[in-house]
N, C-alpha and C positions, 0 to 999 in steps of 0.2 A: 720592253727592252731586248734589244739583240746583242749578241755578241760577234755576229758575223760582219764582214766587211762589205757593203752593198758592191755587186759586180764581181766577187769573188766566187769561186765554186768551193763546196766543202772542204776538198781536198788542200784548195788554195789557203783557206781560212787556217786548216790544222798546221801548216807549215810557215805561213807568213804573219799571222794573228795571235800574239801572244794569249791575250784575253780568251779565244776561244779555245786555244791550245791547251792552257791553264783550265778552263772548265772542263774539257775532255778526259784530261789527265785526271782530275779530281773526280770525277764520276767514275774512271776506272777503278782508281783505288778505294773509292766508297762501297763500290759493290764487292769487292775482295773480302774473303771470308775471315782473313787474319787481320789484326791491327798493324798499323804502319810501325816500323821499327824504331829504335832510340837512334839519335843523334849519334853519329859516331862509329856506327856498327857498318862501316863501308861495303864489307864483305856479305853481309846479313842483307844490307839493302840492295846488293846486287841480285842476290838471289830471289829477293821479293820483287823487285824490278822484271826480272825475266821471267818469273811465274805469272804474276799476275797484270804486268803492262805489256810487254814484248810479247809474252805467251811462250812456250816451248816451241811453237813452230816460227816464231819471228826470227828476223835474221841476225838479230843483237845476241851479243854474248856477255856474260858475268865479266869476263877479263877486259872486255873492250868498254864496259860501263864502268869498272873500276878506273882504268886507265883515265878514260876523258873526266869523271867526275872527280878523281884524285887530282889531276892537273888544274881543273877550274877550282876547287878548295885550294890548292897550293897557291893559285894566284890571287885569289881574294884576301889570303894572309899576308902577301907581301907588301 
């Protein structure tokens, strides 16, 4: 079983193939030494995401995470 789309590079699969991206994301969080946080703790989840997924050297910020995820959560409640 392959999660990658035929004819796409690894980078293309990460950005356009939801199954591949979800699998890689799951592996990143699986390797994190701290357990995932509870639902509803958006600020804590932003810190966790920054530390274990985006990493301190990544371009993402906790503030941007909170804004983008918060917007998606509000849209899903509507």
